[in-house]
N, C-alpha and C positions, 0 to 999 in steps of 0.2 A: 503493500499500500502506502500512499506519499502523504506524507506527516506535513500539516499546514500550521503555521502557529500565528498569532495576531500579528506580529513582526514581519511575516511574510509578505501582509497586504500592503506594506508602505509603497508608496509611489514609484519612491527610487528604485525599487526593483522591476515595477511596470515599464517606468520610463526608461530605464537602461536596456531591456530588451528590445523595446521597439527603436531605440536609436541604433542599436547595433544591427538589429534586421535593416533598417533602412540605410545605413551605410552600405554594409554588406549587398544588397539588392542593388545598388547603385553600380558596384564592381563586377556583379555579374551579368545584369544587362548591359553594360558596356561590352562585357567580353563576347556574349552571345550575339549580339549586332555586330561587331566587326569580325567574328571567324568567317563567314561567307565573303567576304572582301578581302581577306588574307590570303586567300588561294593562289592567286595570281603571282603576288608578291612570293609566294614559298613553293609555286611550281605544282600546285593541286587541281586536280579536276574538280569542275562545279559539282558533278554529280557525287562527291564526296560529302557535299553538305547533309544529306539523307542520312548518310551512315553515322557521321558525325552526331546528329540529332539523335537519332534512335540510341545509340550506344551510350548517349548520356542519360537517355531516360531509362535504359536498362538499369543503370548504376543508380537512378532514384528508387526504381522498382525493389532493387537488391536493399537498399538503405533503410526501407521501411521494416526490413527484418533483421539488421544489423544494430539499429539506432538503439534499440530498448537494453541489451546486455552491455552497450557501452555507456549509456546513462546509469543504468543502476550499479556499474563500477565506478564510474567517475563524479557521478551526482551529475545535476542539470548543467550546472556553470562550469566546471571545466570538461563536460562531456561536450558542449555547444564549442567551448575554446578549442578543444581537439579537432571538431570537426572544420573548424574556419580554417586553423592551420594546414589541415590536409587540402582542402579548396586552393589555399596559398601556394602550395608545392606545387600542383597542377599547374597553376597559371605559369611558375617560373619554368618548369620542364617545358610547356607550349611553346615558348619562346625562345628556349636555349636550344631543344631539338625538334627541328620542323619534318618529321618524319609520320608517314600516315600510319603506321603501326602503333609509334608512341603517342601520336594523338588521340588515338581511339583509346588506347588505355588510361592516358590523363582524363579524358573526358568521362570515361566509366565511373572512375575514382571521385572526380568532381562530383558527379551525381548521386553517389553514395553520401559525399560531404553535405550537398545541399538537402537531400532527405533528412539527414540527422538534424542540422540546424532547423529547418522550417516544422518538423515534427516537435522537437524538443521546445521549441521557444511557442508554438502554439499550445502546446499542453501546459507551460509553464503560465503564460498568460492566463488560459482558463482557470488554472488552479488558483490563483491569487485575485479571481473575479467573483462576485456573486452570481450567481445562475440568472437572475435577472437581467442583469449588464452583460452576460457572456456574447449575445448578438452583435450588440452594440460594440464591444471591445475586439469584436474579430472583424467588424467592420473598419474600425479604425485602424486595425493591425494591416488589413489589405489596403487601405488608403496609403498607408506609411510605405507600403511596399510597392505602390503604385507611383508614389513620388518618387523612390529610390529608382525605378524603372525609367521613369520619364528622364530622370537627370542622366542616368546610364545611356539613353538614347543620343543625347547632346554630345557625348563624349567622342563620336565620330567626326564632328564640325570642327572640335577643337585639336583633337591630336591627329586626324586623318586616320586611315587605315593601313600606311603601309610602315614597315620597319618593324623597332622594339618600342618605341616610344608609348603606344597605346597600353602593352604590356605594363610597361613600368606603372603607368597612372592607375591601372587597374591593380597592379599588386599594392600601391600606396594607399588606397580605397580599401583595400581587404585588410590591410594592416590597421587602420583606421577603425574597423569595426570590430575590433577586440578591445579599443579602449572604454567603451560605455559599460561592458559587462565586467571588466577588471575594476573600474573605478567607481560606477553608482551601483552595482549589484552587490552590495553587502550581504545579502540574507538571498536565501533561493529555496524552494520545496525541497525537503528533504525524504528520498527514498529508503524507506525501513524495511521493506519487502518486494519482492518485482511481483508485478501484476502481469499474469500473461494472457494472451487472448483465448479463451476457452468458450464453453457454451452458454456461460450466461450472457457475454458480452453478444455473440454470435444471434442468440435469440432475440437480442433486442435490437439488433441492426435495423436502422429505418431504411427502406428500399428507395423509397423517392430520394433521400439524401445520398443514398449509395449512387445512384444512378446520375443526379446533380453532379458529383463530383468527377465521375466517368465521363461526361459530357464536357465539363470543364477543363480535363486534362486532354480531349480529342481535341479540343481547338487550342488551348494554349502551348500544347506541344507542338505544333506548327506555326505558332506567331510568330517566335522570334527567330527560329531557323530558318521558314519557308517565306513568311511574309515580305521580310526585304526583297529577296528575289522575285516574288510576284510583283512587287511595286517597280522592281528595275524592270521585267519583262513587259510592263505596261508602258515604259517610257520614262520615267521619272528617274532624275538623277540622283547621286548618293546623299547631296543634300536636301531635296524634297522627300526623300524616302526617310532620312531620319525626322524630318519634320512631321511626316505623316505618322510615324511608330510615337511620336511623343503627343501627338493628338489621340493616339489611342489610348496611351497610359494615362492621359490626362481625364480622358472619360471615365476610366476606373476610378481615379480619384473622385470624380462626380457621383461614382454611383452611391458610394456611403449616403449623401443626404436624399438622392432619389429613391433611395432602396427603404431609407426610413420612412418617409412619406408613403411609399405604395403599400409597406408592409402593416401601416395603422389602418388599412381598408383592407386587405386581402393575406390570405395563409401562404405560408412560405413557398409551397408548390405553385400557386396561383401568381407567385410574385416570380418565380422561376419562368412561366409560361409568359408573363408579360415581358421580361426582359430579352426572353427569345424572340418573341416578335419584334421588339425594337432592333435585336442584331440582324433579323431577316430584312427588314425595311431599310437599314442602314447599307447593308451589302449590296441590295437591289440599287439602292440609288447612287452608291458609288460606282457600279456597272454602268449606269443609265445618264451619266453626268459627265463634263468636263470643266464645270464651274468649279475653280480652286477652292473658293468659301464653302461650296456646298460639298465639296469632298473632304473638306477639313471637319465640316459639322457630321458628316455621314461617319467620319472614321472615328469621331470623337461619343458620336453614340456607339458604335460598335465597340469601342474600350467600356462604356458602362456594362453594355451587354454581357461581355465575355466575364469580367472581373468582378462582377455580383453574383455569378453562379456558385462560384465555391463557397463564399462565406455564408449564403443563405442556405445551400445544402450542408453545410458543416452545423450552423445551428439547428436546421431541422433534425439532424440526427443525433444531438446532444439533449434533446427535449425530457427524455425519461431516465437519463443516466446519473448514478452517483459520481462523485469525484473520482473513487477507485477505479473505475472504469472509463474516463477520459482518455487516459495515454492509449489504452488498448484501441477505442473508439478513433482517435486520431489516426493510429497507425492502420485500421483498415479502411478510413476514408482518404487517406493519403495513398494507400495501395490502389484504391480504385481510381484515383487521379493519376497514379503514375502507369496503371494500365493503359490507359486512353492516352496519356502522352507518350509512350512506347508507340503503340500502335500507328498515331496520328501521323508522323511523317512516313510511315508504309501506306498508310491509306489515301493522305493526300498527295502524295508525290507522281502517281499516273493523272492526277487533276490539272499539274502544272503544266503540261502539254499541249494546254489549249488557253486562249485568253480569259482572263479572270476565273481559270479552273480553280483556283486555290479560294476564291469567294464562294463559288458555287458549294465546294466542300463545306464550309462553314455554314451555308444556310441549310444544307442538309442535316447535320448536327443539330442546329438549334431545331428544325423542324420536328426532329426525331425524339428529342427529349420532350417537347412540347406534345408530342401526339402520345407518348408515353403516360405523361402525366395526366394527362385529359382522360386517357383509357382506364389508368390505374388510380383513383383518387385517393389521396392519404385519407386516414380518419381525420375528423374535425379537431382542430387544435382548441383547447378550453380556453386558452388567451393568446391571443396574437401579440406577439412583442416586436417592436420595431429593432431594425438591425441598425 
């Protein structure tokens, strides 16, 4: 089980985790954005993008299972610091040894590190938050990640995509993400006994939340790796591509207040359906206009739709769980997200051969999750809580 004392509810712990996540997300988003553009400099074929993305999310998938033993051994704070250092090592090796086999190995271990960081931080934040505020805290967490990712996208315009300068900037940002945990997090939840995924948690899995996480992975798994190439294939240069990616992330930041308003009127599954409809409309608008302002509006709405799915699905999945089951639930939901993220580049890559093909792929995922939730309605929520 995980023991919590009043001291663990201090905001210094909560804010320290958020600051660390935000800085880490800047570095990771920057790296994922520049990798496809570094292939020419290092002599890699563009088809390698799919393999690099898939192996990364395969690492994320494995990370779901190795996170708990490491956190049990090192506890929350030192476990997260370990995963951040592991990610930093992979970035250093990427810059030093530009060989395909080494890059594949590095991205695999980077995926493990990212899974460890996100699962541990998410369960930490949930443990120090009253259940009535968990949905709002998850939305805040998502907003912080989105801000970090938005800032990370701008790195392309600052450092360019060639040479070692981008990797140096990324390494510095990852190093900076260590500081909030070391300085601000004087306390952390204490694991006194390992809680494993068992029949109790499996029996309480919320299927709507599970499929919401899966759909989120199927979309986000292709967003960073393939979306820049999709925009480039549509005729946009790397600067405009960067700005479109930023507008998508800004949409994710705006998802929190929008979701909060929507969930005062609707249940969480209904909210997912609404955001899916917004995503479909945004992708259709992106295909049928060349007006720059409208394109930025559509990409922002698209960002709001995709980044709202995961926190709403997670909040839906925790409604009937006690604190001891939160970590195991986070593992299961992140596992579903990871499955989607691993399969996403494989499913999406065939769509890349036609104009706006990736956008059609996104529309299909939004339509599929909406159809599922409409057919398999969740039990009525006793009390609708805003995100």
